[in-house]
C-alpha positions as CSV (number, residue, x, y, z in Angstrom):
1,M,130.9,40.3,1.6
2,P,133.8,39.1,3.9
3,M,131.8,35.7,4.3
4,F,131.9,35.5,0.5
5,T,135.6,35.9,0.4
6,S,136.2,33.3,2.9
7,L,134.2,30.8,1.2
8,S,135.8,31.6,-2.1
9,V,139.1,30.8,-0.5
10,V,137.8,27.5,1.1
11,L,136.4,26.6,-2.3
12,W,139.5,27.4,-4.2
13,D,141.5,25.3,-1.8
14,F,139.3,22.3,-2.1
15,I,139.0,22.5,-5.9
16,T,142.7,22.9,-6.5
17,G,143.5,20.4,-4.0
18,L,141.1,18.0,-5.5
19,F,142.2,18.4,-9.2
20,F,145.8,19.5,-9.0
21,N,147.0,18.0,-5.6
22,Y,147.7,21.6,-4.3
23,R,148.5,21.4,-0.5
24,G,149.5,25.1,0.0
25,P,152.7,27.0,-0.6
26,K,155.9,25.0,-0.4
27,M,159.6,25.9,-0.4
28,R,161.9,23.7,-2.2
29,I,165.4,22.7,-1.0
30,W,167.9,19.9,-2.1
31,R,168.9,17.0,-0.1
32,I,172.0,14.9,-0.4
33,F,171.5,11.2,1.1
34,S,173.0,7.7,1.0
35,D,170.9,4.9,0.0
36,V,171.2,1.3,1.4
37,Q,174.0,0.4,-0.8
38,G,176.1,3.4,0.3
39,E,175.4,5.5,-3.0
40,T,174.7,9.1,-2.6
41,H,172.1,11.0,-4.5
42,F,170.3,14.3,-4.7
43,S,166.6,14.7,-4.2
44,E,164.4,17.8,-3.9
45,R,162.6,18.1,-0.5
46,E,159.4,20.3,-0.2
47,I,159.0,22.3,3.0
48,E,155.3,23.1,3.6
49,L,154.4,26.7,4.5
50,R,151.5,27.9,6.4
51,D,149.9,31.6,6.5
52,A,151.1,33.2,9.6
53,G,149.2,36.4,8.7
54,S,150.9,39.8,8.4
55,I,154.4,38.1,9.1
56,G,154.0,35.9,5.8
57,L,154.2,32.2,5.3
58,L,156.2,29.9,7.9
59,S,157.3,26.4,8.0
60,G,157.1,24.2,11.3
61,L,159.5,24.7,13.7
62,E,162.4,22.2,13.2
63,S,164.9,21.6,16.1
64,A,168.5,22.5,15.5
65,S,171.6,22.0,17.9
66,G,174.0,24.7,16.4
67,I,174.9,27.1,13.8
68,I,178.4,27.4,12.1
69,F,179.5,30.2,9.9
70,R,182.2,29.2,7.3
71,E,184.1,30.7,4.5
72,T,186.1,28.8,2.0
73,S,189.0,29.8,-0.2
74,E,188.6,30.3,-4.0
75,S,190.7,27.0,-4.5
76,Y,188.5,25.0,-2.1
77,N,188.1,21.1,-3.6
78,Y,187.1,18.7,-0.9
79,L,187.1,15.3,-2.5
80,W,184.9,12.5,-1.4
81,H,183.7,13.0,2.4
82,N,180.6,12.4,4.5
83,T,178.8,15.1,6.5
84,P,179.5,14.5,10.2
85,R,176.0,15.0,11.0
86,R,172.7,15.9,9.7
87,Q,172.8,19.7,8.8
88,Y,171.6,22.4,6.5
89,V,174.0,24.4,4.4
90,I,172.7,27.8,3.5
91,I,174.8,29.6,0.8
92,L,175.3,33.2,1.6
93,A,177.8,34.2,-1.0
94,G,179.8,32.6,-3.9
95,Q,178.9,29.1,-5.4
96,V,179.7,25.6,-4.9
97,D,179.6,22.3,-6.8
98,F,178.3,19.3,-5.1
99,T,179.0,16.0,-6.7
100,V,177.5,12.8,-5.5
101,S,178.6,9.2,-6.0
102,D,175.8,8.4,-8.7
103,G,177.7,11.0,-10.8
104,E,175.1,13.9,-10.6
105,C,176.5,17.4,-9.9
106,H,174.6,20.3,-8.9
107,R,175.8,24.0,-8.5
108,F,174.3,26.0,-5.6
109,G,174.5,29.8,-5.2
110,P,173.4,32.5,-3.0
111,G,170.1,32.0,-1.0
112,E,170.1,28.1,-1.7
113,V,169.6,25.5,0.9
114,V,171.0,21.9,0.7
115,L,170.3,19.4,3.6
116,L,173.3,17.1,4.1
117,E,172.3,13.6,5.1
118,D,175.0,11.5,3.7
119,M,176.6,10.2,7.1
120,S,177.6,7.0,5.7
121,G,178.3,5.7,2.4
122,K,180.2,6.9,-0.6
123,G,179.9,10.6,0.4
124,H,180.0,13.8,-1.8
125,C,182.5,16.1,-3.3
126,S,182.3,19.9,-2.9
127,R,184.4,22.5,-4.6
128,A,184.7,26.3,-5.3
129,V,183.1,27.7,-8.7
130,A,185.0,30.3,-10.7
131,G,187.8,31.0,-8.3
132,E,185.3,32.5,-5.8
133,R,185.4,32.4,-2.1
134,R,182.2,31.1,-0.5
135,Q,180.4,32.0,2.7
136,S,177.8,29.6,4.1
137,I,175.9,28.8,7.3
138,F,175.8,25.3,8.6
139,V,172.7,24.7,10.7
140,T,173.4,21.3,12.7
141,L,170.4,19.1,13.4
142,D,171.9,16.5,15.9
């Protein structure tokens, strides 16, 4: 019977991959980046996850150079600026509105991840939401 189960999984992966372009589980995060004209935009990024057995699903290892813990005030409103380096922002508590130069604005809250890559161009704005302090972690990638 175990062979039948393994064969079923292989067949399911093949069929769903063939008809639905299924490539396995993914985690979606947001990204802020600059285009060649310097405009900044949002895009979604999919992080591929692989089965690691009893510990769950894992992405591949990504190199990081540091980690910064941050808390911003309830009146935080940082107008147009660029990120100083490629970095992930992981929201722990509170919320933040990010606005990019193409006019799009997204609100992010606890558990959400944003990859900042707009080291040049027009940058982005970030501001506190609803008068709340925000706690976040920056994982630097430079």
